[in-house]
N, C-alpha and C positions, 0 to 999 in steps of 0.2 A: 503494500500500500504506500509506504513512504517513497518508494522509487517512482511511483506514478505522480506524486506531488512535486517532485524535484524539478521536472521540466516546466511546470506552471510557475513555480517560484522563480526559476531562472528567467522566464519570459517577463514576469512582472518587474524583476530587477533590471532587465535590459531596457524595458520601456521607460522606467524611471531614469535610467542613466542617459537615454537618448533624448528624453523630453527636454526642450530648451528651458533652461533656467533663466529667471529674470535677473539680468545683470544689475550691478550697482548703478550703472548709468540709467538703465530703464527704471529702476526703483526711484532714483532721484527725479527723473522726468515725471513719473506718475505722481510723486509727492508734490511737485511743482504744479501739475495740472489740478490736483486736489485743492491746493491753495488758491489757484485762480478760480476754481469752481466756488470755493467758500466766499471769496471777495465778491464775485458776481451775484451769488445767492443773497448775500447780506445787502448788497447795493439795491437789489430788487425790493427788499423789505424796507430799506431806508427811503427809497423813492415812494413806496406805497404809504409809509407813515407821513411823509411830506404832503402827498396828495390828500390823505385823510384829514390832515390838519386844515388844509384849504377847505375841504367839505364842511368841517366842523365850524370854521370861521364864517362861512357864507350861508349855511342852512341850519335850521333847528334840528337837533339830534333825532327827534322822532318823526320828522316830516318825510313824505315820500321823495321829496327832492334830495334829502340826505341819503336815503337808500339808493337812489339812482346815481348820485355822486359817488357813493362808496363802491358801487359796482363798476362804474367807469374808472375809478382810481385803480381797482384791482386789474382791470383789463389793460390800462395804460402801463402799469408796473410790469405785468407779465409780458406785454408786447416789447417793452424796452429791453428786456434781457433774453427774449426768445431766440433771436438769431445768434448772439454770442454764445448762449448756452448750447444750442444745437451744434455749433462749430466746435465748441470745447468737447462735447460728447463724441463727436466724430474723431477728433484728435485723440481722445482717450482710447477709443477702440483701435485706431490706427497704430498707436504706440504699443498696444498689447497689454494695457493695464488690466489687472483682474477686476471682475465685477463691474460696478458702476461707481461714479463719484458719490460719496455719501454726503447727505445734507448736514451742514454744521449745526451744532447745538446753539440755540439762540438764547 
């Protein structure tokens, strides 16, 4: 029985040895992309907060105008970072970084 397992173990070891390891340069580039993602993500929230402050300053908090303004603020904030975020995710995949960029803790 043990002799039958040996070829399987050797195949697994061979696959692991042949699999491309993430180099230190790739790891550094993935880390830099994560930092760019964090800054972009946070800038989207900052932009949304600024737009929400404008809504609060121009409309009553419980008015339909405030709700519409809030929705528009969210759309503007998303639109502002949509293209750079898409480009960053494409670069993330092209670099071979594992998984997806993770959202920062706010």
